[in-house]
GUTIBA-831608 format. One line per field, with one value per residue (C-alpha): residue number from 1; residue in one letter; x, y, z. Coordinates in steps of 0.2 Angstrom, whole numbers, plus 5000, padded with zeros to 4 digits. Each point is the difference from the previous one (the first is absolute). Layout:
BEGIN
n	c(NUM ...)
res	c(a ...)
X	c(X ...)
Y	c(Y ...)
Z	c(Z ...)
This chain:
BEGIN
n	c(1 2 3 4 5 6 7 8 9 10 11 12 13 14 15 16 17 18 19 20 21 22 23 24 25 26 27 28 29 30 31 32 33 34 35 36 37 38 39 40 41 42 43 44 45 46 47 48 49 50 51 52 53 54 55 56 57 58 59 60 61 62 63 64 65 66 67 68 69 70 71 72 73 74 75 76 77 78 79 80 81 82 83 84 85 86 87 88 89 90 91 92 93 94 95 96 97 98 99 100 101 102 103 104 105 106 107 108 109 110 111 112 113 114 115 116 117 118 119 120 121 122 123 124 125 126 127 128 129 130 131 132 133 134 135 136 137 138 139 140 141 142 143 144 145 146 147 148 149 150 151 152 153 154 155 156 157 158 159 160 161 162 163 164 165 166 167 168 169 170 171 172 173 174 175 176 177 178 179 180 181 182 183 184 185 186 187 188 189 190 191 192 193 194 195 196 197 198 199 200 201 202 203 204 205 206 207 208 209 210 211 212 213 214 215 216 217 218 219 220 221 222 223 224 225 226 227 228 229 230 231 232 233 234 235 236 237 238 239 240 241 242 243 244 245 246 247 248 249 250 251 252 253 254 255 256 257 258 259 260 261 262 263 264 265 266 267 268 269 270 271 272 273 274 275 276 277 278 279 280 281 282 283 284 285 286)
res	c(m s i v t d v v a i e l p g r p s r r a l l q l p e t p r g a p l l v m l h g a g a t a a f a e q q t g w a a r g r a e g f a v v l p e g t p r d a t a a p a f r l n p q l w n d g s g r g h v a r r g v d d v g f v v a l v e r l i g e q g l d s r r v w v t g f s n g g s l a f r l a a e r p d l v a a i a p v a g h c w i e p g t l e r p v p l l h l a g g a d p l n p v p g g d v e t p w g h r e y h p p v r r s v e r w a a a c g c d g i a t r t d d a g i e w t g g s g c g g l p v r q a v i p g l g h v w p g g p r l l p e r l v g r a s t l l s g t d v i l e f f e r c s p)
X	c(5391 5012 4996 5012 5000 5005 5000 5014 5001 5015 5001 5012 5002 4987 4994 4981 5001 5005 4995 5005 4995 5011 5003 5013 5006 4998 5018 5005 5016 5014 4987 5001 4987 4991 4995 4985 4994 4984 4997 4992 4982 5000 5003 5008 4987 4998 5019 4999 4986 5012 5014 4996 5017 4992 4995 5018 5007 4992 5004 5018 5005 5002 4991 4989 4994 4989 5000 4985 5003 4994 4982 4995 4987 5006 4983 4992 5004 5011 4992 5009 4993 4993 5013 5015 5013 5018 5019 5012 5012 5010 4991 4992 4982 4984 4996 5013 5013 4991 5000 5015 4995 5015 5000 5017 4998 4984 5008 5015 4992 4989 5014 5012 4984 4996 5019 5001 4984 4999 5020 4998 5016 5006 5011 4986 4988 4993 4988 4990 4985 4988 4999 5001 5006 5012 5007 5002 5010 5012 5000 5001 5014 5011 4998 5001 5012 5005 4983 4994 5008 4993 4985 4987 4990 4986 4992 5009 5012 5016 4995 5015 5017 5009 5018 5013 4994 5010 4996 4993 4983 4996 4984 4987 4988 4985 4991 4985 5003 4982 4998 4990 5004 5018 5005 5016 5007 4992 4988 4986 4987 4983 4997 4985 4997 5000 5015 5015 5017 5015 5008 5018 5006 5000 5018 5005 4996 5013 5013 4999 5001 5015 5009 4996 5009 5015 4996 5008 4986 4986 4995 4983 4995 4983 4997 4989 4982 5005 5004 5013 5013 5012 5015 5014 5017 5015 4992 5012 4987 4985 4984 4993 4985 4985 4986 4988 4986 4991 4981 4998 4992 5001 4996 5011 5008 4991 4988 4980 4995 4990 4998 4990 5008 4998 5010 5014 5001 5002 5006 5013 5004 5016 5011 4997 5005 4997 5011 5014 5001 5002 5013 5010 4999 5007 5013 5007 4999 5013)
Y	c(5448 4993 4983 4987 4987 4984 4987 4989 4986 4993 4983 4997 4980 4996 5018 5006 5009 5018 5013 5019 5013 5004 5012 5000 5013 5000 4993 4989 4993 5012 5010 5001 4993 5009 4989 5009 4992 5005 5005 4989 4996 5006 4991 5003 5010 5012 5002 5005 5013 5007 5002 5001 4987 4993 5012 5010 4983 5000 5018 4997 4984 4989 4985 5000 4985 5002 4983 4995 4996 4987 5000 4995 4987 4995 4994 5018 5014 5014 5013 5013 4998 4982 4991 5010 4997 5000 4998 4991 5014 4994 5008 4985 5007 4992 4985 5000 4998 4986 4990 5004 5006 5001 5018 5004 4983 5003 5019 4992 4985 5014 5012 4986 4992 5018 5003 4984 5000 5018 5003 5015 5009 4988 5014 5014 4990 5014 4996 5012 4997 5009 4996 4982 4999 5012 4990 4985 5009 5003 4982 4994 5012 4993 4983 5000 5016 4992 5002 5018 5015 5011 5002 5014 4994 5013 5000 4984 4994 4992 4985 4989 5003 4998 4998 5005 4998 4990 5014 5016 5005 5018 5005 5014 4999 5012 5002 5012 5012 4999 4981 4993 4982 5003 5016 5008 4998 4982 4994 4989 5002 4991 4991 5001 4983 5004 4994 5009 4999 5010 5009 5006 5018 5002 5006 4982 4993 5012 4998 4980 5002 5013 4988 4984 5009 5005 5019 5011 5008 5009 5018 5011 5015 5009 5007 5015 4990 4994 4982 4993 4991 4987 4991 4989 5008 4990 4988 4999 5010 4989 5010 4994 5013 5004 5013 5005 5010 5012 4997 4985 4986 4981 5003 4999 5016 5012 4985 5000 4995 4984 4996 5010 5015 4994 4984 5008 5018 5010 5002 5011 5008 5006 4987 4987 4982 4992 5014 5002 4981 4998 5013 4993 4982 5006 5009 4984 4988 4999)
Z	c(5754 4989 4991 5002 4985 5008 5014 5005 5011 5010 5007 5014 5006 5015 4999 4992 4984 5001 4988 4994 4988 4987 4987 4987 4989 4980 4999 5016 4995 5009 5010 5019 5012 5014 5014 5011 5016 5007 5018 5013 4997 4982 4983 4984 4991 5017 4998 4981 5004 5013 4990 4982 4997 4986 4989 5003 4996 4984 4995 5004 4995 5015 5006 5016 5011 5015 5010 5011 5018 5011 5006 5018 4992 4984 4995 5000 4991 5007 5011 5010 5017 5000 4988 4999 4988 5008 4997 5011 5001 5015 5015 5006 4998 4993 4992 4987 5015 5010 4983 4994 4984 4987 4993 4995 4991 4992 4994 4995 4989 4992 4995 4994 4989 4993 4995 4992 4990 4996 4997 5014 5005 5016 5006 5002 5012 5010 5015 5010 5011 5012 5018 5003 4982 5003 5014 4990 4985 5016 5003 4981 4998 5015 4995 4982 4997 4985 4992 5004 4993 5012 5013 5004 5014 5005 5018 5004 5013 4998 5013 4996 5006 4982 5006 4988 4982 4987 4988 5007 4993 4996 5012 4997 5016 5000 5017 5005 5015 5005 4998 5013 4999 4997 5011 4998 5018 5000 5014 5002 4987 4997 4984 4988 5007 5020 5003 5012 4993 5002 4985 5000 4997 4980 5000 5006 4983 4992 5014 4999 4980 5001 5012 4988 4985 5009 5004 5011 5008 4995 4999 4999 4990 4998 4983 4994 5001 5017 4995 5011 4990 5010 4990 5003 4998 4996 4990 4985 4989 5004 5002 5018 5003 5010 4997 5015 4991 5011 5002 4990 5010 4996 4981 4983 4999 4985 4999 5006 5017 4997 5019 5014 5005 5019 4996 4989 5002 4987 4981 4993 4984 5007 4990 4988 5005 4984 4991 5013 5001 4982 4998 5013 4994 4981 5009 5010 4984 4987)
């Protein structure tokens, strides 16, 4: 696991203090900022272990921040099953929705603080996330398209209706073809916390985002590795893409499986999510 060098705290009026792990490059001024949002039940450190973003940022000169979600019990340490950390992703699920936690406001405040204090490049704010964190990436870009250069949610749904974006935001959405928690055709799933809930088809997320960005439609092709790529057409050159990776469960593409296979399915090295996402972000940036 990479070592993240700093912890930052953010105060929002009337809300408990929130924390994030931060990795800065040797020369922060003018560097891009990548925001990585962990999955439900996880932590910032867990997300770093899955993805390796901090080490990548050190090597290639961009800042990485990994915020922490909100646990069910703020007086106890986060724990995957007993005290899960969640994001209020617009789905209406969980304790964060019942409490009206302002996660968009938290991430915006965090990003603006880091840009102001470290001189990071405000034109290159990249947001990725896994599962529930990927869903928050969709919500963040829909509500603050002025702040986000591009998003790359992994294994998460666009639960919200983004409408028509004032500024279209490039999208790369990665999903597992054998994900038991977000099945490609959609359907009822049992969460690791014993809840039954409906999850929409994976394709709906890219359809919603393409419509919000003014695309005329979407088309699908399958590459030589069996990865199904769906992309928006007529988007004025804006990339809006989705990749469904065969055999991959509810696991970061190319990363380790850190939870039992019976819960999340299998890992896959067919595609490196970290590599593909970074290439996408760099291609979408000024």
